[in-house]
C-alpha positions, -999 to +999 in steps of 0.1 A: -674-716+206-657-742+228-670-733+262-658-749+295-680-742+325-663-748+358-691-759+381-725-773+371-745-758+400-775-735+399-760-709+376-734-730+357-760-756+349-785-730+337-760-712+315-745-744+302-778-759+291-789-728+273-756-723+255-754-760+245-790-760+231-781-728+211-753-748+194-722-740+215-697-768+223-700-770+261-679-790+285-688-790+322-658-793+346-675-810+375-671-837+402-691-863+421-728-871+415-731-842+391-704-856+369-721-891+368-755-876+362-744-854+333-724-881+317-754-905+318-783-882+311-771-848+301-780-816+320-816-809+326-831-775+330-866-770+344-879-735+336-900-714+359-931-722+338-925-760+342-912-767+308-881-789+306-850-788+284-823-814+284-788-808+269-775-842+259-749-827+236-726-817+265-695-833+278-686-836+315-652-843+330-632-837+362-600-836+342-590-801+330-563-814+308-587-838+291-610-809+283-581-790+267-579-754+254-612-735+251-624-703+235-643-693+267-640-704+303-669-696+327-661-696+364-695-706+378-687-712+414-688-690+445-659-666+451-644-686+480-643-717+458-622-702+430-588-705+446-591-743+450-594-747+412-572-718+401-540-738+394-559-761+371-577-734+351-547-726+328-550-761+314-581-748+296-562-718+281-552-713+245-536-681+232-569-661+232-591-679+258-614-654+276-626-660+312-660-648+323-662-645+361-697-651+375-690-646+412-710-622+435-692-595+454-660-576+447-639-597+423-602-605+428-594-585+396-612-553+409-581-530+407-568-542+374-564-509+353-586-492+380-581-473+412-558-445+401-522-441+411-528-451+447-547-483+442-542-496+406-530-532+407-538-537+444-548-573+453-581-577+471-568-600+498-603-609+512-611-627+479-575-637+468-556-641+501-526-659+486-525-643+452-529-677+435-561-667+417-546-635+402-514-654+392-532-684+375-562-665+360-546-633+349-569-603+347-561-596+310-581-627+301-612-617+322-645-604+311-665-591+340-701-604+345-730-597+369-754-626+375-790-616+380-809-648+375-820-670+404-819-708+400-814-739+421-797-772+417-824-796+428-807-829+420-775-840+404-776-828+368-810-810+373-813-772+376-846-754+383-848-718+370-866-694+393-865-660+376-842-637+356-821-639+325-797-609+326-759-613+325-744-579+318-708-582+305-679-558+303-641-555+296-622-544+327-608-513+310-643-503+297-635-509+261-659-525+237-638-553+222-644-579+196-642-607+222-668-592+246-692-586+216-687-622+205-695-635+240-725-612+243-738-624+210-734-660+221-753-654+253-780-635+235-784-663+209-789-686+239-818-665+252-801-643+278-800-606+280-762-598+279-756-561+273-720-550+270-713-523+296-685-497+295-684-497+334-689-532+347-677-522+382-707-499+386-730-528+378-711-550+403-716-524+430-753-521+423-759-558+429-734-559+458-752-530+474-781-553+483-761-585+487-737-571+513-766-560+535-795-584+531-775-616+528-757-614+562-787-599+580-809-627+567-783-653+577-781-639+612-818-633+617-831-662+596-854-637+579-866-632+544-861-600+524-896-586+531-891-594+568-859-574+569-873-545+550-905-542+569-891-545+604-879-510+614-847-520+632-833-542+604-845-518+577-825-491+595-795-514+598-796-522+561-798-485+552-769-477+574-748-505+558-758-493+523-749-457+531-714-468+542-709-489+511-720-461+489-694-438+505-667-464+497-679-468+462-680-430+456-643-427+466-636-453+439-654-433+413-686-453+413-721-437+410-753-456+416-780-454+390-808-460+416-814-444+450-809-462+483-846-461+491-855-476+457-829-504+462-845-513+495-880-511+480-869-534+453-857-560+478-890-556+497-910-564+466-892-597+462-912-609+492-907-640+513-874-649+496-845-665+515-812-651+504-784-674+492-765-669+524-795-679+545-800-710+523-763-719+528-766-716+566-797-737+567-781-764+545-749-764+567-728-750+538-700-724+543-715-689+538-701-666+511-689-639+536-656-624+524-665-615+488-698-600+498-689-583+531-652-586+539-642-571+506-662-539+513-646-537+547-612-540+530-620-514+504-632-491+532-598-494+548-580-488+515-600-456+509-600-445+546-638-447+548-654-457+581-677-487+579-688-494+615-721-511+607-706-533+580-677-541+603-701-553+630-722-575+608-691-589+592-677-599+626-709-616+635-712-636+603-676-646+604-681-660+639-712-678+626-691-693+598-664-703+623-689-719+646-703-740+617-668-750+607-661-761+643-693-781+645-685-799+612-650-807+625-665-821+657-689-843+638-661-857+617-641-865+648-670-883+663-676-903+631-639-913+630-640-923+666-671-944+660 
């Protein structure tokens, strides 16, 4: 397949290398130092055991029109970064191009053919505030995906894989289509576990259940997963947030296949791991707040479900993000004045 991967970061780079080495025709849509590095040296993947793989048979461009129509487009950036590229993505579309969304949290397409008479077709404004994403990347093209691997972009054009290889996939209407089977087969051939699910939203909620709690708590407390789970006050807070999220999900017809206690225990076993949101805060990057937390607040309002603990944590992390934005703006002003 002709595959365009928008973003060559931790996950996009990992997926792109494996697909290219398995024989797919991969083009990275990328900018800056990453673009230069991939053009000059290909994309390098360092596996958890230290082995290295380099995909030199890939293309890299920052011009969507130059890449042209693709069989598959993979959105491999964070949810709050999608809107900025949405108007360019259609330049990659042919008549049957599919789009795999690899964002964490509640996706912009969540209520496509879902939600019953009251909510079907509702736009999730916390992740698609202007509607541009829904307009430019229509849901009928989308294959849902949940990203379980952890990896890190350690240098331009170099990704280090930490652990995991699961990318469950699913049509938004629960059907088992030819295109989702084809994409699953391609991912499997590349060495991933990519089962086709008949309810991708349940899998999205299962991962989000932990992300919406541990990520913001870790960002606020500068604590690792095991720290949060073993400290009674933060463990209780996490459980309260998860209970509220579960109530929202239940009203949307979602059942969780593991218990709340087992989900917390699983996070505790990960150990001294910094969540992605904490890593973003420490690196001075904008934290991924709305897709992970704000979207659940929004769905709570839509389903008339109280979410007081989630609301409180959301307000605190939003203020943290605003403070970081203000600080960056002040630094730019000082640099301009100098």
